[in-house]
C-alpha positions as CSV (number, residue, x, y, z in Angstrom):
1,M,-8.6,9.7,7.2
2,T,-8.0,11.7,3.4
3,F,-5.4,13.6,2.3
4,A,-4.9,16.6,-0.3
5,D,-3.2,14.4,-3.0
6,G,-6.3,12.2,-2.9
7,S,-4.8,9.3,-1.0
8,Y,-6.5,8.1,2.4
9,L,-6.0,5.7,5.3
10,E,-8.7,3.3,6.2
11,L,-9.1,2.2,10.0
12,I,-10.5,-1.8,9.8
13,A,-11.9,-3.7,12.3
14,F,-12.8,-7.5,12.0
15,L,-15.9,-8.6,13.7
16,D,-15.6,-12.3,12.8
17,N,-11.9,-13.6,12.1
18,R,-13.6,-17.0,10.9
19,I,-14.4,-15.8,7.6
20,P,-11.6,-16.4,5.0
21,H,-10.8,-13.3,3.3
22,R,-7.5,-11.5,2.1
23,W,-6.6,-10.3,5.5
24,A,-7.2,-13.2,7.4
25,A,-3.8,-14.4,8.9
26,P,-3.0,-10.9,10.7
27,A,-6.6,-10.6,12.2
28,K,-6.6,-14.2,13.6
29,Q,-3.0,-13.6,15.0
30,G,-4.5,-10.2,16.8
31,L,-1.7,-8.3,14.9
32,E,-1.9,-4.6,14.6
33,G,-0.5,-2.2,11.7
34,F,-0.8,-2.2,8.1
35,I,-2.7,-5.2,6.3
36,D,-2.8,-4.0,3.0
37,F,-2.5,-1.2,0.2
38,A,-4.3,-0.4,-2.7
39,L,-3.8,1.9,-6.0
40,L,-6.9,3.6,-7.5
41,P,-6.6,3.5,-11.0
42,G,-9.1,5.3,-13.2
43,S,-10.3,2.1,-14.7
44,V,-9.8,-1.3,-12.9
45,P,-10.8,-3.5,-16.0
46,E,-8.1,-1.7,-18.1
47,V,-5.4,-2.2,-15.5
48,V,-6.3,-5.9,-14.9
49,A,-6.4,-6.4,-18.8
50,A,-2.9,-4.7,-18.9
51,A,-1.4,-6.7,-16.3
52,R,-2.7,-10.0,-17.7
53,A,-1.1,-9.4,-21.0
54,R,2.2,-9.1,-19.6
55,G,1.5,-12.1,-17.8
56,L,0.5,-11.0,-14.3
57,H,-2.8,-12.3,-13.4
58,Y,-4.7,-10.1,-11.6
59,Q,-8.7,-11.3,-10.5
60,G,-11.6,-9.2,-11.3
61,P,-13.0,-6.8,-11.9
62,F,-15.0,-7.4,-9.0
63,D,-18.4,-5.2,-8.3
64,G,-18.7,-3.6,-4.8
65,G,-20.7,-1.0,-3.3
66,R,-22.6,0.4,-0.3
67,V,-25.4,2.5,0.3
68,R,-24.9,5.6,2.6
69,P,-27.0,6.6,5.7
70,D,-28.5,9.3,3.2
71,V,-29.2,6.4,0.9
72,E,-26.8,7.5,-1.5
73,R,-25.6,4.4,-3.4
74,L,-21.6,4.0,-4.3
75,V,-20.3,1.4,-6.6
76,W,-16.8,0.6,-7.2
77,Q,-14.6,-2.2,-8.6
78,T,-11.7,-4.3,-7.1
79,G,-9.0,-6.1,-8.8
80,L,-7.1,-8.8,-6.6
81,P,-3.3,-9.7,-7.0
82,P,-1.8,-12.6,-7.2
83,S,0.6,-12.5,-4.6
84,R,0.9,-10.6,-1.2
85,D,3.8,-8.3,-2.3
86,L,1.4,-6.7,-4.9
87,P,-1.3,-4.2,-4.1
88,F,-5.0,-4.9,-4.8
89,L,-7.0,-2.4,-6.7
90,C,-9.8,-0.2,-6.0
91,G,-11.7,2.1,-8.6
92,D,-14.7,4.0,-8.3
93,V,-17.8,3.7,-10.7
94,T,-20.0,6.5,-8.9
95,A,-18.2,10.0,-8.0
96,R,-15.2,9.3,-6.0
97,T,-16.4,12.6,-4.1
98,L,-19.2,10.5,-2.9
99,R,-16.9,8.0,-0.8
100,V,-13.6,10.0,-0.1
101,P,-14.3,13.1,1.7
102,G,-12.8,16.5,0.6
103,G,-12.5,20.0,1.8
104,D,-11.7,20.3,5.5
105,A,-11.5,16.7,5.8
106,Q,-8.2,17.0,4.2
107,K,-6.9,19.2,6.5
108,H,-4.8,18.1,9.6
109,A,-3.1,19.5,12.2
110,N,0.4,17.8,11.6
111,G,0.3,19.2,8.2
112,A,0.1,16.1,6.3
113,L,-0.6,16.6,2.7
114,G,-0.5,13.1,1.4
115,V,1.7,10.1,0.5
116,A,5.6,10.5,0.1
117,T,7.0,6.7,0.2
118,L,5.6,3.6,0.6
119,T,7.7,0.7,2.0
120,V,6.7,-2.8,1.0
121,L,8.5,-5.9,2.1
122,V,9.3,-8.5,-0.4
123,R,10.9,-12.0,-0.2
124,D,12.7,-11.7,-3.4
125,L,13.3,-8.2,-4.9
126,D,14.2,-9.3,-8.4
127,T,10.7,-11.6,-8.5
128,S,8.8,-8.7,-7.0
129,L,10.3,-6.2,-9.2
130,A,9.3,-8.3,-12.3
131,R,5.5,-8.4,-10.9
132,Y,5.7,-4.6,-10.5
133,T,6.9,-4.4,-14.1
134,A,4.3,-6.1,-15.4
135,L,1.8,-4.3,-13.2
136,L,2.9,-0.7,-14.1
137,G,4.3,-1.1,-17.3
138,P,8.2,-1.2,-18.2
139,Q,8.2,2.5,-18.9
140,M,7.7,3.0,-15.2
141,T,10.1,0.5,-13.8
142,G,12.7,-0.1,-16.9
143,T,15.5,2.2,-15.6
144,V,15.6,1.2,-12.1
145,Q,18.0,-1.2,-10.7
146,P,17.9,-3.0,-7.0
147,L,20.5,-1.5,-4.5
148,S,22.4,-3.8,-2.1
149,L,23.2,-2.3,1.3
150,P,25.0,-5.2,3.0
151,G,26.1,-3.2,6.1
152,V,22.4,-2.9,6.5
153,G,21.4,-6.3,5.3
154,L,18.7,-5.3,2.9
155,R,18.4,-4.8,-0.8
156,Q,16.1,-2.3,-2.1
157,V,14.7,-0.7,-5.6
158,L,12.7,2.7,-5.5
159,L,9.7,2.9,-8.2
160,P,7.9,6.4,-8.9
161,L,4.4,6.1,-8.4
162,G,2.5,8.8,-9.2
163,G,3.6,11.4,-6.8
164,A,4.9,9.4,-4.3
165,T,7.8,6.8,-4.3
166,L,7.1,3.1,-3.6
167,A,10.1,1.2,-2.0
168,L,10.4,-2.5,-2.3
169,V,12.7,-3.9,0.3
170,S,14.2,-7.6,1.0
171,P,16.3,-8.9,3.5
172,D,20.2,-9.7,2.4
173,G,22.3,-10.9,5.0
174,D,22.5,-11.1,9.2
175,A,22.9,-7.4,9.5
176,P,20.6,-6.4,12.3
177,E,18.1,-4.7,9.8
178,G,18.0,-7.8,7.6
179,A,17.4,-10.2,10.6
180,A,14.5,-7.8,11.5
181,L,12.9,-8.2,8.1
182,H,13.5,-12.0,8.2
183,L,11.4,-12.1,11.3
184,Q,8.9,-9.9,9.7
185,L,8.2,-12.3,6.8
186,E,7.9,-14.9,9.1
187,Q,5.7,-13.2,11.3
188,R,3.2,-11.4,8.7
189,G,4.5,-12.3,5.5
190,E,4.9,-9.9,2.6
191,G,3.3,-6.3,2.3
192,L,3.0,-2.6,3.5
193,I,5.4,-2.4,6.5
194,G,6.0,1.5,6.4
195,L,4.4,4.8,5.3
196,A,6.1,8.4,5.0
197,L,3.5,11.2,4.7
198,Q,4.4,14.5,3.2
199,T,4.2,17.6,5.5
200,A,4.8,21.3,4.9
201,A,4.3,22.2,8.8
202,A,6.2,19.7,11.0
203,P,9.6,18.4,10.8
204,A,10.2,15.1,9.9
205,R,9.6,12.6,12.6
206,Q,7.8,9.2,13.3
207,L,4.6,9.3,15.0
208,P,4.0,6.9,18.1
209,R,3.2,3.6,17.4
210,A,1.0,3.5,20.4
211,R,-1.3,6.1,18.4
212,T,-1.0,4.7,15.0
213,H,-2.2,1.2,16.0
214,G,1.3,-0.3,15.5
215,A,1.8,0.8,12.0
216,A,4.9,2.9,11.0
217,I,3.9,6.0,10.2
218,G,6.3,9.2,9.8
219,L,6.1,12.8,8.4
220,Q,8.4,13.8,5.8
221,A,9.2,17.7,5.0
222,C,8.4,18.6,1.5
């Protein structure tokens, strides 16, 4: 499912859960919902090199690709992070339009235009913020400060990410929300837990999880 801002959602099904890979743990548990998220840089090698120079050791770039049914060959590169609180990288080598549909495929009945907010659950907010500073650069994260919400039981920090916002959250205390986050960390570990999509055609609302394979997806009015 592609959107007008260039982002997309990808449905993934695992045919053999015995194969070791980055997403093996939730697949073996039969868990639905989000399993990962990616940044789509223009150059994976450049981002990997910059992150390493700032002390964050991404692996890669790794070459990937496939051949479409019309025999058009697609080529991309990926970079893998050192921890689960960070995104992997996926950058196109061949034209991105060959891999990600545009035009009418980006038009949706609910008016979804693209990503407004990504919410990522982390164990230690300060540690994760330092990692994102190494990934995105201090110019992107140097002015943000974590915010404690003791009545809710969490800490969070909001980072600008292109036209979207990346919300890092960690449990803090025994309030209900914090307790729920602690439980989620135990069951699934760190990673993406929520997605808000921008929409100009519908009021803000949460989509039924029965229709999103358990993923927390909402619509946010522009």
